[in-house]
C-alpha positions in Angstrom: 29.4 -18.3 18.8 26.7 -20.8 18.5 24.8 -19.0 21.4 25.8 -15.5 19.9 23.7 -16.4 16.9 20.6 -17.5 18.7 20.5 -14.7 20.5 20.9 -12.7 17.3 18.4 -15.2 15.4 15.8 -14.4 18.2 16.5 -10.3 18.0 16.6 -9.5 14.3 13.7 -12.0 13.4 11.5 -10.7 16.2 12.5 -6.8 15.9 11.8 -7.4 11.8 8.4 -9.4 12.1 7.5 -6.4 14.9 8.7 -3.4 12.4 7.1 -5.2 9.5 3.4 -5.4 11.2 3.9 -2.1 12.5 4.2 -1.4 8.7 1.9 -3.7 7.4 -0.7 -2.4 9.3 -0.7 1.2 7.7 1.1 0.4 4.3 -0.5 3.8 2.7 1.3 5.3 5.3 4.5 3.4 4.7 4.5 4.5 1.0 4.0 8.1 2.2 7.2 8.1 4.0 9.1 6.5 0.6 7.6 9.6 -1.6 9.1 11.9 0.8 12.5 9.7 0.2 11.6 9.7 -3.5 11.3 13.6 -3.4 13.8 15.9 -6.0 15.2 17.6 -2.7 16.6 14.0 -0.8 16.9 10.7 -3.5 16.3 12.5 -6.6 13.6 9.3 -7.5 11.0 11.1 -8.1 9.9 8.6 -10.9 9.5 5.9 -8.3 6.6 8.1 -6.3 3.7 6.6 -8.9 4.9 3.1 -7.9 5.6 3.9 -4.2 2.6 1.6 -2.5 4.0 -1.2 -4.2 7.2 -1.1 -3.2 6.0 -0.2 0.1 3.9 -3.1 0.3 6.4 -5.3 -1.4 9.2 -4.3 1.1 6.9 -4.7 4.4 5.6 -8.3 3.3 9.7 -9.3 2.6 10.5 -7.7 5.7 8.2 -9.8 7.8 9.1 -13.0 5.6 12.8 -12.0 6.5 12.1 -12.6 10.4 10.1 -15.4 9.8 12.8 -17.4 7.8 15.8 -16.8 10.3 13.5 -17.6 13.1 12.9 -20.9 11.7 16.2 -21.4 9.7 14.9 -21.4 6.1 17.0 -20.8 3.2 20.1 -20.1 5.1 22.9 -18.0 3.0 19.4 -16.1 1.0 18.2 -15.2 4.4 21.7 -13.6 5.6 22.2 -11.9 2.2 18.7 -10.6 2.1 19.0 -9.3 5.6 22.3 -7.5 5.0 21.7 -6.4 2.0 18.8 -4.6 3.6 20.0 -3.1 6.8 22.7 -1.9 4.5 20.3 0.0 2.5 18.3 1.6 5.3 21.2 2.6 7.5 22.7 4.6 4.5 19.3 6.4 4.3 18.7 6.9 7.8 22.8 8.3 8.1 21.5 10.5 4.9 18.3 11.8 6.8 20.0 12.7 10.0 23.1 13.8 8.1 21.3 16.3 5.8 18.2 16.7 8.0 16.1 15.8 4.8 13.6 13.2 6.4 12.7 13.6 9.9 10.7 10.7 10.4 12.0 7.5 8.7 8.8 5.7 9.6 10.8 2.5 10.3 7.9 1.6 13.2 5.4 3.5 11.5 3.6 6.0 13.5 3.7 3.4 16.8 6.9 4.6 17.6 8.5 7.6 16.5 12.3 7.9 15.8 14.7 10.8 15.1 16.8 10.4 12.3 20.2 9.5 14.5 18.3 7.4 16.7 16.9 5.6 13.9 20.7 5.4 12.7 21.4 4.0 16.0 18.8 1.3 15.7 20.5 0.4 12.5 24.0 0.2 13.4 23.0 -1.9 16.3 21.2 -4.1 14.3 23.7 -3.9 11.4 26.0 -5.6 14.5 23.9 -8.7 14.8 23.1 -9.3 11.2 26.7 -9.4 10.5 26.7 -11.9 13.6 23.9 -14.1 11.8 26.4 -13.3 8.3 29.6 -14.6 9.6 28.0 -17.6 11.7 25.4 -18.7 9.4 26.7 -22.3 9.8 25.4 -22.2 13.4 21.8 -21.4 12.2 20.6 -24.6 12.5 16.9 -25.4 10.9 13.8 -25.9 13.3 11.2 -28.1 12.1 11.1 -30.3 9.0 11.9 -29.1 5.7 8.1 -29.4 4.9 6.9 -27.8 7.9 9.3 -24.7 7.5 8.0 -24.2 4.1 4.5 -24.3 5.4 5.1 -21.6 8.2 6.4 -19.5 5.4 3.9 -20.1 3.1 1.3 -19.3 6.0 3.2 -16.0 6.9 2.6 -14.9 3.2 -0.6 -15.6 3.4 -1.2 -13.7 6.3 1.2 -10.4 4.7 -1.5 -10.7 1.8 -4.5 -10.8 3.3 -3.8 -8.0 5.8 -2.5 -5.8 3.1 -5.7 -6.3 1.2 -7.8 -5.3 4.6 -6.4 -2.0 5.1 -5.9 -0.7 1.6 -9.6 -1.6 1.3 -10.8 -0.5 4.4 -8.5 1.1 7.2 -5.1 0.3 9.3 -6.2 -2.3 12.2 -5.0 -0.2 14.7 -4.8 3.9 14.1 -1.8 5.2 15.7 -2.1 8.8 15.0 -3.7 11.9 16.7 -6.6 12.1 14.3 -7.9 8.1 16.0 -11.7 7.8 16.4 -12.1 9.4 19.9 -9.8 12.0 19.4 -11.1 15.7 20.2 -9.0 17.9 17.5 -8.9 21.5 19.3 -8.1 19.8 22.6 -5.4 17.8 20.9 -4.1 21.1 19.4 -4.4 23.0 22.8 -1.1 24.0 24.6 -1.9 23.3 28.5 -1.1 25.2 31.3 2.7 25.2 32.6 3.6 23.2 29.7 7.3 22.7 29.8 9.0 25.3 27.3 11.8 24.7 25.1 15.3 25.8 26.2 17.9 26.8 23.9 21.5 28.4 24.1 22.4 31.5 22.7 26.0 32.0 21.9 26.4 35.9 21.1 28.9 37.3 19.2 30.4 40.7 20.2 33.6 42.6 18.5 35.1 44.7 21.6 37.8 46.6 20.4 39.0 44.6 17.7 38.7 41.0 19.7 36.0 39.0 19.0 34.1 37.5 22.7 31.4 35.3 22.9 28.5 35.3 25.4 26.4 32.5 26.4 22.9 33.2 27.6 19.3 31.5 27.7 17.9 34.2 25.7 18.4 37.7 27.0 20.6 39.9 25.0 23.4 40.5 27.0 25.0 43.8 28.7 27.9 44.0 26.7 30.1 47.2 25.5 30.6 46.2 21.9 29.7 45.8 18.8 27.4 43.2 18.0 28.2 40.5 15.2 25.9 37.9 15.1 24.3 34.8 17.0 23.6 31.3 16.9 20.9 29.6 18.5 20.9 25.6 20.3 18.5 23.8 21.2 18.8 22.2 24.6 15.5 20.8 25.7 13.0 19.9 23.4 9.2 21.6 25.3 6.0 20.2 24.8 4.8 19.9 21.5 0.7 19.2 21.2 -0.3 15.9 19.3 -1.6 18.3 16.2 0.2 21.0 15.6 -0.6 22.4 12.1 -4.8 21.5 11.1 -6.3 24.3 9.7 -9.5 24.9 7.8 -9.4 28.0 5.1 -11.9 29.7 2.5 -10.7 32.0 0.3 -10.9 35.1 2.5 -10.2 33.6 6.2 -9.2 30.9 8.9 -12.4 28.9 9.7 -11.2 26.0 11.6 -13.0 27.0 15.3 -15.9 27.7 13.5 -16.3 24.6 11.8 -14.9 22.1 14.4 -17.7 23.8 17.1 -20.7 22.1 14.7 -22.1 19.6 16.7 -23.1 17.2 13.8 -20.4 17.5 11.2 -19.5 15.2 8.5 -15.7 15.9 6.9 -15.2 14.3 3.1 -11.2 14.7 2.9 -10.1 14.1 -0.7 -6.3 15.3 0.3 -5.5 15.1 -4.2 -8.5 14.9 -6.5 -5.9 13.6 -9.4 -4.9 10.6 -7.0 -8.6 9.9 -5.7 -10.2 7.4 -6.0 -12.9 8.4 -8.8 -15.7 5.8 -8.2 -15.5 6.1 -4.8 -17.2 9.4 -5.2 -20.4 7.2 -5.8 -20.8 6.1 -2.1 -19.8 9.7 -0.6 -22.8 11.4 -2.7 -25.0 9.0 -1.4 -23.9 9.2 2.2 -23.3 12.8 2.3 -26.9 13.4 1.1 -29.0 11.3 3.7 -26.9 13.1 6.1 -27.6 16.3 4.6 -31.6 15.1 5.0 -30.7 14.6 8.7 -29.6 18.0 9.7 -25.1 17.5 9.1 -23.0 19.9 8.0 -21.0 18.9 5.3 -17.5 20.0 4.7 -15.1 18.9 2.0 -11.3 19.0 2.8 -9.1 19.3 0.4 -5.5 20.7 -1.0 -6.7 21.1 -4.7 -8.5 24.2 -5.1 -10.0 26.1 -7.9 -11.3 24.9 -10.9 -10.5 20.9 -9.8 -12.4 21.2 -6.8 -15.4 22.9 -9.2 -15.1 20.0 -11.7 -15.3 17.3 -8.9 -18.4 18.5 -7.5 -20.1 19.3 -10.8 -19.3 15.5 -12.2 -20.8 13.8 -8.8 -23.1 16.2 -8.0 -21.8 16.6 -4.3 -24.1 19.3 -2.3 -21.4 20.4 -0.3 -18.5 23.0 -0.4 -14.7 22.6 -0.2 -12.4 24.1 1.8 -8.5 23.8 1.6 -6.9 21.8 4.4 -2.6 21.4 3.9 -2.2 17.8 1.9 0.3 16.4 4.4 -2.6 16.8 7.2 -5.0 15.1 5.1 -2.8 12.2 4.1 -2.4 11.7 8.3 -6.3 12.2 9.3 -7.6 8.9 7.2 -5.9 6.9 4.3 -8.5 7.1 1.8 -8.9 9.0 -0.9 -11.7 9.8 -0.4 -12.0 9.3 3.3 -15.2 10.0 5.4 -15.5 11.7 9.2 -18.3 11.8 11.7 -17.6 14.9 14.0 -19.4 16.0 17.4 -17.9 19.4 18.6 -14.3 18.4 17.2 -14.4 14.9 18.5 -14.1 12.5 16.0 -16.6 9.8 16.2 -16.3 7.3 12.9 -13.7 7.6 10.0 -14.1 5.1 7.0 -12.7 4.7 4.0 -15.0 5.7 1.1 -15.6 1.7 0.6 -17.1 1.3 3.8 -18.6 5.0 3.3 -22.2 3.6 3.5 -21.7 2.0 6.4 -21.9 5.4 8.5 -24.2 5.1 11.6 -26.0 8.7 11.2 
């Protein structure tokens, strides 16, 4: 039992710290995932949406601290109870997401490691087993170091988490795991390579043949059957290739202008995914740097999911000298974790990406 507890401590503590640090690198992204769970068609907790970021930061920091606490043996009873309650809650969430197909990515490891809902649920079940070993064998969790040393390690871990959180929320994530990271070419990331693997489906065709139902299975072609067609069921056998970027699109009132804008060699994109939730005082920096960019021959384009009067009011209030186009809100949230945020592109390749606080650091 002592060996099992020691192995479980290392696995559980290491995984909680790893998972927490991945999300701590991008708490804004984790808060977006929580908003998905709080939605009316999922957990019906929409009153928590305004507090999603606060909840995300608390959960992530607590996750890291629990990992540290179980490794050093700090407050054993509190730690194992907290681990158990947390994993039971997250196991419920991942099962709910998988069974009802509500949220297709739990966000357990942010954008670094993508897991399907059932993979996330399986991971939580395995983790639950190890935490139960710790729960029933907590008397074998022997503390490391002295009592004061353990307090010091925990306090240092807390300070580290707070510092990282402050930095990434006031700037951008240290590591960008998304398809829109600096150096990525958006058109290339949207393209489907030649000979890319295609999805394989199995089709179960149901026919009425002289009063008897018969099912014929094919890989797509309509079967030659002397009978009356009733219905067809489709089953995905193997996923095909999916490009890193699927749904990036820039539109004006009349047409899609994605290709035209991405072909520009000196382009500045200002991202405002939602005007109502944007940082109003952030547009002072945006105004200064975009005016300078226009003087230096750059094309400046705003992208927002807000349309109509809010856009016009925003331009008037902050005297912005560029036009806005429509882009999906989820896509804009993925591009940059800042509202507003700013990017520099050259023929579709992202050269710089900055939080509005750092907008004046843009190299033109």
